[in-house]
C-alpha positions, 0 to 999 in steps of 0.5 A: 443500466449494467450490473457492473454500473449498478455494483459501482453505484452500490459501492459508492453509496456505501462510502467505499474509496475509489481504489476499493471500488476499482478492486471489487469491480475488477475482482468480480470481473475476473470471476466472470471471465474465468467461468465465461458467464455473468456472475449472476449465473454462478453459485456456491460451488463455482465460488469454491472452485474459483477460490481453489483455482486462485490458491492451487493453480495461480498460486496467489498469496493468502492476502490476495485471495482474501481480497478476492473473497471480500470482493465476492462477498460484497457482490453476492451477500450485500449487493445481490442479496444472495448470501447462500452463494457465500455460505460457510466461506470465510477468509483464509488465515494469513501468516504472520507478516514481517515487512521488508525494511531498507536502511537509510543507506539503501534508500539513498542508494535507490535515489542515487540509482534512479533511472531518471528524475521522475523515478527519483521523485517517486521514490523520494516522495513515497519514502519521505511521506510514508505513502501507500502506492494508491495514495501516491498515484492519485496525488494531484499538484494542488494537494501540496500545502507548501506553507505548512509543508503538508500533503493532503491525502484524499484517497487514503485506505477506507476512504479516509483523509489525512495529512502527510509530511512534505519533506524539504528534501523531497520538495527540492527534488519535486521542484526539479521534476516539475520544471522538467516534466510539467504535469498538468493534473496528476503529479505523476502522469502516465503516457497519456497526458492528464492520466495518472501513472499506472500502479504497475509502473510504480511497481516496476520503477521501484523493483528495477531501481532496487536491482540497479542499486544492488539491493537483494531484498524483495523491495516493493512500493510498500517497502518505502512506507515500511522504511519510513515508519521504522526510521521515524521510530528509530529516531525516537518519534512517538508511536502515536504520531507515527500512527497518525502520519501513516493513517493507521486506524489502530496503534497495534498496526503501527506497533508492528514496526517495533518488531523489525527495527534493527536499531531498537533491538540493538539498543536493548541488547541481551541480558547476558551481555549486561554486567553481572551486578545489573543482572543480579539484583542485590 
């Protein structure tokens, strides 16, 4: 059995999701290709050189570099039992993240400017259910509960499962999409029948549609999820309920959206704008 397959089996036994397994294996493979040798032939100095290469030459974002770090740590420390390779190495400190949020008008503009029914269905589903890119890409036809109007998410982050909302508007669009495209297994198939649409294509669809809609913000597939959460919050939905719908392990992650809601900030206002009798207690 190859080192690659051994590593895959190790991660499966540890309970990692398929998405995480794919990322870990691919990241170790990138390291191996960079040095043109088996990862078993590399040491501590090689890892330092590689991480600096990712930062200084490839100009990867801190989050991407940290994902590479976690993959390599999992390979050397947990799988190969060579903790010395990762000695004194830790993840980089990530800058404060403020998500890009689209207004409901901008979401509608994207739906109106979708290149075809397939792209429109993807945008409608990702926004209406607050799905991660990977969750959407792995959806299958039988994952939809039409009676309860729920979507069974089986490949959520961390290998967890949850139920997401199935919007009536999205259902109408998906019904039209299904009639035209007739997917066999995965809801959104790639060029080869029976194969899931690649994550790269999702990214292309979203960014191209945003551009056609005249949106100048930096829009990504995850922007749909951020906008879903913020719009629910602005509509007065409980933070705890939004946490469950998003599949966040901690409510503190969901609380981030209270910082980026234009409507919530506007509704609070500045104390300087309050009448003097309300600002100055008697």
